[in-house]
C-alpha positions in Angstrom: -82.2 61.0 -48.8 -81.9 57.7 -50.6 -85.3 56.3 -49.8 -88.1 56.8 -47.3 -90.6 54.4 -45.7 -94.0 55.1 -44.2 -94.3 54.5 -40.5 -98.1 54.6 -40.4 -98.8 51.0 -41.4 -100.6 48.8 -38.9 -98.7 46.4 -36.6 -95.3 48.0 -37.1 -92.4 46.1 -35.6 -89.2 47.6 -34.3 -86.7 48.0 -35.8 -88.5 49.1 -39.0 -85.7 47.8 -41.1 -83.0 45.2 -40.5 -79.6 45.1 -42.3 -77.8 41.9 -43.2 -74.3 41.1 -41.9 -72.3 43.0 -44.6 -74.7 45.8 -45.3 -75.5 44.8 -48.9 -79.1 44.1 -48.2 -81.8 45.3 -45.7 -85.3 44.1 -45.2 -88.6 45.3 -43.7 -91.8 43.5 -42.8 -95.3 44.7 -43.5 -98.5 42.7 -43.1 -98.3 39.5 -45.2 -95.1 40.8 -46.9 -91.3 40.7 -46.5 -89.4 43.2 -48.7 -85.7 42.9 -49.3 -83.8 45.9 -50.7 -80.3 46.3 -52.1 -78.2 49.1 -50.5 -76.3 49.7 -53.7 -79.5 51.2 -55.3 -81.9 51.1 -52.4 -84.3 49.4 -54.8 -86.4 46.4 -54.1 -84.6 43.1 -54.8 -85.8 41.7 -58.1 -88.4 44.5 -58.0 -90.8 42.3 -56.0 -91.5 41.5 -52.4 -91.9 38.1 -50.9 -95.5 37.3 -50.1 -95.8 35.6 -46.7 -99.3 35.5 -45.3 -99.5 36.3 -41.5 -95.7 36.7 -41.1 -94.9 37.5 -37.5 -91.2 38.2 -37.4 -87.9 37.6 -39.2 -84.2 37.7 -38.5 -81.0 37.8 -40.5 -78.1 35.4 -40.0 -75.2 37.4 -38.4 -72.7 35.9 -40.9 -74.6 34.8 -44.0 -77.3 36.0 -46.4 -80.0 33.9 -44.8 -83.3 35.0 -43.4 -85.3 33.1 -40.8 -89.0 34.0 -40.4 -92.0 32.4 -38.8 -95.8 32.5 -39.2 -98.2 31.8 -36.4 -100.6 28.9 -36.0 -104.0 29.1 -37.6 -107.2 27.0 -37.4 -106.0 24.8 -40.3 -102.2 24.9 -40.2 -99.4 24.8 -37.6 -96.9 27.5 -36.9 -94.0 27.5 -39.4 -90.4 28.5 -39.2 -88.7 28.9 -42.6 -85.1 29.6 -43.6 -84.5 31.2 -47.0 -81.3 32.2 -48.8 -80.9 35.7 -50.3 -80.9 36.7 -53.1 -82.0 33.4 -54.6 -85.0 33.1 -52.2 -84.4 29.4 -52.1 -85.9 27.6 -49.0 -83.2 26.0 -47.0 -85.1 24.4 -44.2 -88.6 24.5 -42.7 -90.2 23.4 -39.4 -93.9 22.9 -38.4 -94.8 23.5 -34.7 -98.1 22.9 -33.1 -99.6 24.5 -30.0 -97.5 27.6 -30.3 -98.0 30.9 -28.4 -94.9 32.7 -29.6 -91.5 32.1 -31.2 -88.2 33.9 -30.6 -85.3 33.3 -32.9 -81.8 33.5 -31.4 -78.7 33.2 -33.7 -75.3 32.2 -32.5 -72.8 35.0 -33.1 -70.9 33.1 -35.7 -74.1 32.0 -37.5 -73.2 28.3 -36.9 -76.5 27.7 -35.1 -80.0 29.0 -34.8 -82.3 28.4 -31.9 -86.1 28.8 -32.2 -87.4 29.3 -28.6 -91.0 28.2 -28.9 -93.5 29.1 -26.1 -96.1 26.4 -26.3 -99.3 25.3 -24.4 -101.2 22.2 -23.4 -104.7 23.8 -23.5 -106.3 26.8 -25.1 -109.7 28.4 -24.1 -111.5 31.5 -24.9 -113.2 33.8 -22.5 -114.8 37.1 -23.4 -113.1 37.1 -26.8 -109.8 36.7 -25.1 -107.6 33.6 -25.7 -106.3 32.0 -22.5 -103.3 29.5 -22.7 -102.9 27.0 -19.9 -100.0 24.6 -19.2 -97.3 26.7 -20.9 -93.9 25.2 -21.6 -90.9 25.8 -23.9 -89.4 23.8 -26.7 -86.0 24.8 -28.2 -85.4 23.8 -31.8 -81.7 24.1 -32.7 -80.6 24.2 -36.4 -77.0 23.2 -37.3 -76.5 25.7 -40.1 -73.1 24.4 -41.3 -74.1 20.8 -41.7 -75.7 19.2 -44.7 -79.5 19.6 -45.0 -79.4 21.7 -41.8 -80.2 19.0 -39.2 -82.2 20.0 -36.1 -82.0 19.1 -32.4 -84.8 19.6 -29.8 -84.8 20.4 -26.1 -88.0 20.5 -24.2 -88.7 22.0 -20.7 -92.1 20.7 -19.8 -92.1 21.7 -16.2 -91.2 25.4 -16.8 -93.5 28.1 -18.0 -90.9 30.8 -18.5 -87.5 30.4 -20.1 -84.8 32.5 -21.7 -82.1 31.3 -24.0 -78.5 32.5 -24.5 -75.7 31.3 -26.8 -72.0 31.1 -26.1 -70.7 33.7 -28.7 -68.1 31.5 -30.4 -68.7 28.0 -29.1 -71.1 25.1 -28.9 -72.6 25.8 -25.5 -75.8 27.6 -24.5 -77.7 28.3 -21.2 -81.4 28.3 -20.5 -82.8 30.2 -17.5 -86.1 28.8 -16.6 -88.7 29.0 -13.8 -92.2 27.8 -13.1 -95.0 30.0 -14.4 -95.5 33.0 -12.1 -92.5 32.2 -9.8 -89.5 34.2 -11.1 -87.8 34.0 -7.8 -86.9 30.3 -8.3 -84.7 30.3 -11.4 -82.8 27.2 -12.7 -79.8 27.8 -15.0 -79.2 24.8 -17.2 -76.1 24.6 -19.4 -76.0 22.5 -22.5 -73.4 21.6 -25.2 -73.8 20.5 -28.8 -71.7 17.5 -29.6 -70.1 16.8 -32.9 -72.1 13.5 -33.3 -75.4 15.5 -33.5 -76.6 15.3 -29.9 -77.4 17.9 -27.2 -75.6 17.1 -23.9 -76.7 18.7 -20.6 -73.6 19.9 -18.8 -75.1 20.9 -15.4 -78.2 22.4 -13.9 -77.9 25.1 -11.2 -81.2 25.5 -9.3 -82.3 28.4 -7.1 -80.4 31.1 -8.9 -81.2 34.8 -8.5 -80.9 35.8 -12.1 -83.1 36.9 -15.0 -80.4 37.0 -17.7 -77.1 35.4 -18.7 -74.2 37.5 -20.1 -71.5 35.5 -22.0 -67.9 36.7 -22.4 -67.2 37.6 -26.0 -64.3 35.1 -25.8 -66.7 32.4 -24.6 -66.2 30.0 -21.6 -67.0 32.6 -18.9 -70.6 33.7 -18.1 -72.3 36.0 -15.6 -75.7 35.2 -14.3 -77.3 38.5 -13.2 -80.5 40.0 -11.9 -81.2 43.3 -13.6 -84.9 43.7 -12.8 -87.2 43.9 -9.8 -86.6 44.3 -6.1 -83.7 41.8 -6.2 -81.8 43.6 -8.9 -78.0 43.6 -8.2 -77.0 40.0 -7.8 -74.0 38.8 -9.9 -72.7 35.2 -10.2 -69.5 34.5 -12.2 -68.9 31.1 -13.7 -66.3 29.2 -15.8 -68.4 26.8 -17.9 -65.4 24.4 -18.0 -66.0 23.9 -14.2 -69.5 24.6 -13.2 -69.1 22.8 -9.9 -67.5 25.9 -8.4 -68.8 29.5 -8.6 -65.9 31.9 -9.3 -67.4 34.7 -7.4 -70.7 36.3 -6.1 -70.9 40.1 -6.2 -73.6 42.7 -5.5 -74.4 45.9 -7.2 -77.5 47.5 -5.7 -80.3 48.4 -8.3 -78.1 47.3 -11.2 -79.8 47.7 -14.6 -77.1 46.8 -17.2 -74.2 44.3 -17.6 -71.6 44.6 -20.3 -68.5 42.7 -21.1 -65.5 44.5 -22.7 -64.6 43.4 -26.3 -61.6 41.3 -25.0 -63.7 39.3 -22.5 -61.3 40.3 -19.6 -63.6 42.8 -17.8 -67.2 43.3 -16.9 -68.9 46.6 -16.2 -72.2 46.9 -14.4 -74.4 50.0 -14.3 -77.2 51.2 -12.2 -78.6 53.7 -14.6 -80.7 56.7 -13.5 -82.9 56.5 -16.6 -86.6 56.1 -15.7 -86.1 56.1 -12.0 -88.3 58.2 -9.8 -85.6 58.5 -7.0 -83.6 61.7 -7.0 -80.8 60.1 -4.9 -77.6 60.1 -7.0 -76.1 57.3 -4.8 -78.6 54.9 -6.4 -76.8 55.2 -9.8 -73.2 54.4 -10.7 -71.1 51.7 -12.2 -68.6 49.0 -11.1 -65.9 47.1 -13.0 -65.0 43.5 -12.3 -62.5 41.1 -13.7 -63.6 38.0 -15.6 -63.0 36.0 -12.4 -65.5 38.3 -10.5 -63.0 40.4 -8.5 -64.1 44.0 -8.0 -61.6 46.4 -9.6 -63.4 49.7 -9.5 -66.4 51.4 -7.9 -67.6 54.8 -9.1 -67.9 57.7 -6.8 -69.5 60.7 -8.5 -70.9 62.5 -5.4 -74.1 64.3 -6.4 -74.0 63.4 -10.1 -76.3 60.9 -11.7 -75.0 58.1 -14.0 -77.2 57.4 -17.0 -75.1 55.3 -19.3 -71.6 53.6 -19.4 -70.2 51.7 -22.4 -66.9 50.3 -23.5 -64.9 51.7 -26.4 -65.5 49.3 -29.3 -62.6 47.4 -31.0 -62.4 47.0 -34.7 -63.0 43.6 -36.1 -60.0 41.5 -37.2 -59.0 41.7 -40.8 -58.1 38.0 -40.8 -60.7 35.7 -42.5 -62.1 32.9 -40.3 -60.2 30.2 -42.2 -56.9 32.0 -41.5 -57.8 32.3 -37.8 -58.6 28.6 -37.6 -55.2 27.8 -39.2 -53.5 30.0 -36.7 -55.2 28.1 -33.8 -54.1 24.8 -35.2 -50.5 25.9 -35.5 -50.5 27.8 -32.2 -47.8 25.5 -30.7 -45.5 26.1 -33.7 -46.1 29.9 -33.5 -45.5 29.8 -29.7 -42.2 28.1 -30.1 -41.1 30.7 -32.8 -42.1 33.6 -30.5 -40.4 32.0 -27.6 -37.2 31.8 -29.6 -37.5 35.4 -30.6 -38.1 36.4 -27.0 -35.0 34.4 -25.9 -32.9 36.1 -28.6 -34.2 39.5 -27.4 -33.4 38.7 -23.8 -29.9 37.6 -24.8 -29.4 40.8 -26.7 -30.6 42.8 -23.7 -28.3 40.8 -21.4 -25.3 41.3 -23.8 -25.9 45.1 -23.8 -26.2 45.2 -20.0 -23.0 43.1 -19.6 -21.1 45.5 -21.9 -22.4 48.4 -19.9 -21.3 46.9 -16.6 -17.9 46.0 -18.1 -17.4 49.6 -19.2 -18.4 51.0 -15.8 -15.9 48.6 -14.1 -13.1 49.7 -16.4 -13.8 53.3 -15.6 -13.8 52.5 -11.9 -10.4 50.6 -12.2 -8.8 53.6 -14.0 -9.9 55.9 -11.1 -8.7 53.4 -8.5 -5.3 53.0 -10.1 -4.8 56.7 -10.3 -5.7 57.2 -6.6 -3.4 54.3 -5.6 -0.5 56.1 -7.3 -1.3 59.3 -5.5 -1.7 57.6 -2.1 1.7 55.8 -2.5 3.4 59.1 -3.5 2.1 60.8 -0.3 3.0 57.9 2.1 6.3 59.4 3.4 4.5 62.7 4.2 1.8 60.9 6.1 4.3 59.0 8.3 6.2 62.2 9.2 2.9 64.0 10.1 1.8 61.0 12.3 5.0 60.7 14.4 6.7 57.9 12.5 3.6 55.6 12.6 2.5 54.0 9.4 -1.2 54.1 9.6 -1.7 52.5 6.2 -0.7 49.1 7.7 -2.2 49.9 11.2 -5.1 47.4 11.0 -2.8 44.5 9.9 -0.2 45.1 12.7 -1.3 43.1 15.8 1.5 44.5 18.0 0.1 48.0 17.6 -2.9 47.0 19.7 -3.2 47.1 23.5 -5.9 45.0 25.2 -7.8 46.7 28.0 -10.6 45.1 30.0 -13.2 47.4 31.6 -16.0 46.2 33.9 -19.3 48.0 34.6 -21.8 47.4 37.3 -25.1 46.9 35.6 -27.5 46.3 38.5 -27.7 45.2 42.2 -30.3 43.1 43.9 -30.9 42.3 47.6 -32.7 39.2 48.9 -33.4 38.0 52.4 -32.5 34.4 53.1 -34.5 32.5 55.8 -33.3 29.4 57.5 
């Protein structure tokens, strides 16, 4: 064992440790402290922790050595969100937020953007030592990590008390599922897009959806709005975010608990897991596979067996650096033309081989035919003698050899009475 940590500290958060994107560092949070360790030695970075009074949560960037953490609001100071670079510990950006109940930090997969989903309130009261928040709403603070000085955009949903946020994995879009406080049956899915001129543009709002989560394709563009909890679990809605005016498909998977895209973004698997269910009926568990367009491709049938978990085989990450991939995308037309020329050359090669094969078969056939023509010509005199002097070889071409005979047949009779 390289190193052990005590699990008896108060207010433990899960997971106990969080690794950075390349595994060179990991961090753990304890009361008022954030400790970063190096995996090469499993020792504390710079042999000292970072003192952060009242730290509530932290999160690594998925692509860079950047930690985002936040501290809750106190009597004399607002809630704070701070971004620091590791190992220098330099502060990159900070944000003060007032009237905050909770913050949830959501990174975009490429690390280009960070969203802080702040649950806020209009009024706070205390009753029997319990804090009651009234007039809850959500504010979304979006940091543009790749731009100078890390500028920030803000989206507020004043009329909604419950909201969830989901990034497009490799794009500039995101979706917010929101509903009035205490009314989870009336969900509105609102899609947004970050523009290059530093604005947040609303694409479309889809009201009255039956969904509690959005599942983006790993390739982006396509998204599934799904209901995986409660009595309405099982509803699936497939969308292409380039045309949100039309739903691609609506499907149903009774008592569905999980939705998972395959690594290529071509297929979706839904699972009704038997974990934690009191029902012993195996028909209530199973899985289904859909295309990205929402067409059902497979439905499991296990008879009396329960299904607990289904997952896709993972695919290794590409070895190409991001800059190389961007260069390939820019030159895609050039590469497409080159590949098309290679395909045409291959098709011509295949056609040439097929033509030579057919020519050889025709030559073999002609040799056999010529040999048989010689044999038939040599036997002609014998055939004429055997057939009473009649040359049957030229029988079909000799019109005088035919006699025309007309034969009439009675097909039916019918009697009718004629009245004057």
